[in-house]
C-alpha positions as CSV (number, residue, x, y, z in Angstrom):
1,M,-48.9,-60.6,23.1
2,D,-49.3,-63.8,23.6
3,T,-46.5,-65.4,21.2
4,P,-47.9,-69.1,19.2
5,D,-46.2,-72.1,19.7
6,S,-43.6,-73.0,16.9
7,G,-44.1,-73.9,13.6
8,K,-48.1,-73.7,14.0
9,A,-50.4,-71.8,12.3
10,T,-52.8,-69.6,15.0
11,T,-55.5,-67.6,14.4
12,K,-56.1,-64.8,16.7
13,R,-58.7,-61.6,16.4
14,A,-56.9,-58.6,14.9
15,G,-58.2,-55.5,16.5
16,R,-55.4,-53.9,18.7
17,R,-53.0,-52.7,16.5
18,P,-51.1,-54.2,13.3
19,C,-47.9,-56.8,13.7
20,E,-44.5,-55.6,13.9
21,D,-43.3,-57.0,11.9
22,C,-45.6,-55.5,8.7
23,N,-48.7,-53.9,8.3
24,D,-50.4,-56.2,6.4
25,Y,-54.2,-55.6,7.0
26,T,-54.4,-51.6,7.8
27,D,-56.5,-51.4,4.9
28,H,-58.7,-53.9,6.5
29,M,-59.6,-52.3,9.8
30,S,-63.0,-51.1,8.5
31,H,-64.1,-54.6,7.7
32,D,-65.7,-57.0,10.1
33,G,-64.3,-60.4,10.8
34,L,-60.6,-60.0,10.3
35,S,-58.5,-62.4,11.4
36,Y,-54.9,-62.8,10.8
37,R,-52.0,-65.8,11.9
38,F,-48.6,-65.9,12.9
39,F,-46.1,-69.0,11.0
40,N,-42.2,-68.9,10.4
41,D,-41.4,-68.4,6.6
42,E,-38.2,-69.3,4.7
43,K,-36.4,-66.3,5.1
44,G,-36.9,-67.1,9.1
45,G,-38.9,-64.3,10.1
46,Y,-41.7,-65.1,12.9
47,H,-44.9,-62.8,14.3
48,R,-44.9,-62.3,10.5
49,H,-49.4,-61.8,10.0
50,I,-51.2,-63.4,6.7
51,V,-54.8,-61.3,6.9
52,C,-58.0,-63.4,6.1
53,C,-60.5,-60.7,5.6
54,P,-63.8,-62.2,4.9
55,D,-64.7,-59.2,2.7
56,F,-61.9,-60.5,0.6
57,A,-62.7,-64.0,0.6
58,G,-60.3,-64.2,-3.0
59,R,-57.7,-63.1,-0.9
60,V,-57.9,-65.8,2.0
61,P,-54.8,-68.1,1.0
62,D,-54.6,-71.3,2.0
63,V,-52.0,-71.0,5.2
64,E,-50.9,-74.9,5.3
65,A,-50.5,-75.6,2.1
66,I,-47.5,-72.4,2.3
67,E,-46.5,-74.0,5.5
68,K,-45.6,-77.1,3.5
69,T,-43.1,-74.9,1.1
70,L,-41.5,-73.8,4.0
71,P,-37.9,-76.0,4.0
72,L,-38.1,-79.5,6.3
73,F,-35.1,-81.8,7.3
74,D,-36.3,-85.4,6.0
75,G,-33.9,-86.6,8.1
76,F,-36.1,-88.7,10.7
77,P,-35.5,-89.1,14.1
78,Y,-34.4,-86.0,14.9
79,L,-34.6,-83.2,17.9
80,I,-35.4,-79.7,16.7
81,T,-34.6,-77.3,19.6
82,R,-36.0,-73.8,19.2
83,V,-33.3,-71.7,20.5
84,V,-34.7,-67.8,19.2
85,E,-38.1,-66.9,17.5
86,A,-36.9,-68.5,14.0
87,M,-33.8,-69.9,14.8
88,R,-33.7,-73.6,15.6
89,H,-31.0,-76.5,16.6
90,I,-31.3,-79.7,15.2
91,I,-29.3,-83.1,16.6
92,V,-30.0,-86.3,14.7
93,L,-30.9,-89.3,16.9
94,P,-30.0,-92.7,15.7
95,A,-33.2,-94.9,13.5
96,D,-32.0,-97.8,15.3
97,R,-34.1,-96.3,18.6
98,D,-37.6,-97.6,19.4
99,E,-39.7,-94.5,20.6
100,P,-40.0,-94.7,23.5
101,S,-36.3,-94.8,23.8
102,L,-36.6,-91.4,21.4
103,R,-39.2,-89.8,23.8
104,G,-36.5,-90.7,27.0
105,L,-33.9,-88.7,24.7
106,A,-36.2,-85.7,24.1
107,E,-37.1,-85.6,28.1
108,L,-33.8,-85.1,28.5
109,Q,-32.4,-83.0,26.4
110,V,-35.3,-80.8,27.3
111,Q,-34.3,-81.0,30.6
112,A,-31.3,-79.5,30.9
113,N,-31.9,-77.2,28.0
114,R,-35.1,-76.0,29.4
115,L,-35.7,-74.7,25.7
116,E,-38.7,-75.8,23.4
117,T,-38.0,-78.9,21.7
118,C,-39.3,-81.0,19.5
119,L,-39.4,-84.7,18.6
120,V,-39.3,-85.7,15.1
121,L,-40.4,-88.6,13.8
122,S,-41.6,-87.8,10.5
123,P,-43.3,-84.4,8.3
124,E,-46.6,-86.0,9.5
125,R,-45.5,-86.6,13.5
126,A,-43.7,-84.2,15.8
127,V,-44.0,-84.7,19.8
128,F,-43.3,-80.8,21.4
129,Y,-42.1,-80.3,24.6
130,S,-42.8,-77.6,27.0
131,P,-38.9,-75.7,28.5
132,D,-39.9,-77.4,31.9
133,G,-39.8,-80.7,30.4
134,S,-43.7,-81.8,29.9
135,P,-45.0,-82.7,26.6
136,G,-47.5,-81.0,24.2
137,C,-49.7,-82.2,22.1
138,E,-48.5,-84.5,18.4
139,S,-48.4,-82.1,15.6
140,A,-47.0,-81.5,12.6
141,A,-42.9,-81.3,12.2
142,P,-41.9,-77.7,11.7
143,R,-40.8,-76.0,9.1
144,G,-38.3,-72.9,8.2
145,G,-36.1,-70.8,9.5
146,T,-32.8,-70.6,10.5
147,F,-31.9,-73.8,11.0
148,V,-28.2,-74.9,12.9
149,T,-26.2,-78.0,14.3
150,G,-23.1,-79.2,16.5
151,K,-24.2,-76.3,19.2
152,L,-25.9,-77.9,21.8
153,Q,-24.2,-81.1,22.6
154,P,-27.0,-84.3,23.6
155,A,-27.9,-86.4,26.5
156,E,-26.1,-89.8,25.2
157,D,-22.9,-90.2,23.0
158,F,-24.7,-91.9,20.1
159,E,-22.1,-94.6,18.4
160,D,-20.8,-93.3,14.9
161,T,-22.6,-95.9,12.8
162,A,-22.8,-95.3,8.8
163,E,-26.0,-95.1,9.4
164,L,-26.2,-91.9,11.7
165,L,-22.9,-90.7,10.3
166,A,-25.2,-90.0,6.7
167,R,-27.4,-88.8,7.6
168,R,-25.3,-86.0,9.3
169,R,-23.6,-85.1,6.2
170,R,-26.3,-84.8,4.6
171,L,-27.8,-82.2,7.8
172,D,-25.0,-80.4,6.9
173,E,-25.4,-80.4,3.8
174,F,-29.6,-79.8,4.0
175,I,-28.4,-76.4,6.2
176,E,-25.3,-75.0,3.9
177,S,-28.0,-75.2,1.0
178,K,-30.4,-72.6,3.7
179,R,-28.2,-70.6,4.8
180,Q,-28.6,-67.1,4.6
181,T,-25.8,-64.2,4.8
182,G,-26.2,-60.9,6.7
183,F,-26.7,-61.2,10.5
184,M,-29.4,-61.9,12.4
185,V,-30.6,-60.0,15.7
186,C,-33.2,-61.6,18.0
187,A,-35.7,-59.0,19.0
188,A,-36.4,-60.6,22.4
189,R,-40.1,-61.3,22.0
190,T,-39.5,-64.9,23.8
191,S,-39.1,-63.0,26.8
192,R,-41.0,-60.5,27.0
193,R,-44.8,-59.9,26.6
194,E,-46.9,-56.8,26.2
195,A,-48.2,-55.4,30.0
196,T,-51.6,-55.6,31.3
197,P,-53.4,-52.0,32.4
198,E,-52.3,-53.4,35.8
199,E,-48.7,-54.7,35.2
200,L,-49.2,-50.7,33.7
201,E,-49.7,-49.2,36.6
202,S,-47.6,-51.3,39.4
203,L,-44.3,-52.0,38.0
204,A,-44.5,-47.7,37.0
205,G,-41.6,-45.5,38.6
206,L,-38.9,-46.7,41.3
207,G,-38.7,-47.9,44.3
208,P,-36.6,-45.8,47.6
209,D,-33.4,-47.0,46.3
210,G,-33.4,-46.3,42.9
211,I,-34.6,-49.3,41.2
212,P,-37.9,-49.7,38.7
213,S,-40.5,-51.1,41.4
214,G,-41.0,-54.6,40.0
215,L,-37.8,-55.6,41.4
216,A,-36.1,-56.8,44.0
217,A,-32.9,-57.9,45.2
218,C,-32.1,-61.6,45.9
219,P,-31.3,-62.6,49.5
220,D,-29.0,-65.2,49.0
221,C,-26.6,-63.6,45.7
222,G,-28.7,-59.8,46.0
223,E,-29.0,-59.3,41.9
224,Y,-32.6,-58.7,41.2
225,R,-35.3,-59.8,40.0
226,G,-39.1,-59.9,38.8
227,L,-40.8,-57.9,36.7
228,S,-39.2,-54.5,35.0
229,L,-41.4,-52.4,32.9
230,G,-40.3,-51.0,29.7
231,A,-39.4,-47.9,28.1
232,G,-38.6,-45.7,25.0
233,A,-39.0,-48.8,22.3
234,A,-40.0,-50.9,24.7
235,A,-42.9,-49.4,26.0
236,G,-46.0,-51.1,27.2
237,W,-43.4,-54.6,26.9
238,V,-42.7,-56.5,30.6
239,A,-39.5,-58.5,31.0
240,T,-38.9,-61.5,33.5
241,V,-35.1,-60.6,35.5
242,Y,-34.0,-63.7,36.3
243,C,-31.0,-62.9,39.0
244,R,-27.4,-65.3,39.0
245,C,-29.5,-68.1,40.8
246,E,-32.5,-68.8,38.8
247,N,-30.1,-69.4,35.8
248,H,-31.2,-73.3,35.0
249,N,-29.9,-74.1,30.8
250,R,-27.4,-76.4,31.9
251,C,-26.0,-79.4,29.0
252,A,-27.4,-82.3,28.3
253,R,-24.2,-84.0,28.2
254,C,-21.7,-82.8,31.5
255,G,-24.9,-81.2,32.9
256,G,-22.9,-77.3,33.0
257,L,-24.3,-74.3,32.9
258,L,-24.6,-72.8,29.3
259,A,-24.1,-70.0,29.7
260,E,-23.1,-67.5,33.4
261,R,-26.9,-66.1,32.9
262,R,-30.6,-67.7,32.1
263,L,-31.1,-68.1,28.5
264,N,-33.7,-66.3,26.4
265,G,-33.9,-63.7,29.5
266,H,-32.9,-60.7,31.6
267,E,-30.4,-59.6,33.8
268,F,-31.0,-55.6,36.0
269,T,-27.5,-54.4,35.3
270,R,-25.8,-50.5,34.4
271,G,-30.0,-49.1,35.7
272,Q,-32.1,-51.5,32.8
273,A,-33.4,-54.5,31.8
274,W,-30.5,-56.5,29.8
275,H,-32.0,-59.5,26.7
276,M,-29.3,-63.0,26.4
277,P,-30.6,-64.3,23.9
278,A,-30.6,-68.7,24.2
279,F,-27.7,-68.9,20.9
280,G,-25.6,-67.0,24.1
281,G,-25.6,-70.9,25.4
282,F,-23.3,-71.4,21.6
283,N,-20.0,-71.1,23.5
284,H,-20.4,-74.2,26.5
285,V,-17.8,-76.4,25.8
286,C,-18.1,-79.4,28.2
287,P,-14.8,-79.9,30.4
288,P,-12.1,-82.9,29.1
289,G,-13.3,-86.1,30.3
290,A,-17.3,-84.9,30.7
291,G,-19.6,-88.1,29.5
292,S,-23.1,-88.1,28.8
293,I,-25.8,-87.5,32.5
294,Q,-27.9,-89.8,32.6
């Protein structure tokens, strides 16, 4: 299933199956013109949809109005990185930098981390960057989700001015006010998708060596990489498996790898594909004396 950009409402035609998180539209399956939208809710829910049915015009919600009620940190400018699903990491940036300088910081961040990143300049203006570092369209700032800070290092050591320290304290207070109890579980939606009919056929079964047919050993490190078709509860889904050579998520400050494995990817071991959520990179510690990379 295609997943939308974080923080953006996307209208899609419903027809194949209900959302994994709820069955809100099952009562409308006999109606024509049914559609639904993805959004991030205040509790961090991602992939939840709201039903829009022409036969029940009074039930069509104002999605934009709903999104504006979700939490938004107002200490602009800052970088916000989508870690997994609705978890977002915030780095406060110096307010005295001009926009080209801020964009440069954002590009350095995303080119190192290789995670979806957004430069937030105001509530209505944010620049989104894909994991490959290319800037996308400008849109409203992403809202809602679970917020964290201090886990990913910026590409530059900023001077601790009174103004910057004040906004960092405000960010800590904002995160504390939105803190939730319980445990956060990653459903790996950021690293898998529905298999196509062709993939269901070509990736089925095992090769002569007992390894899934979509995987092949890397000539350099010997680990398996390729596409792995899910089984059991994951049947019908395909995951991308990366070998150790394909680990590309680095710290923007020191340039070291954030984790042993590629973030938001899978590794094939013990007979199956295992997911590495991006918050696995939070354990990275820059070596003593490491400076900023430019």
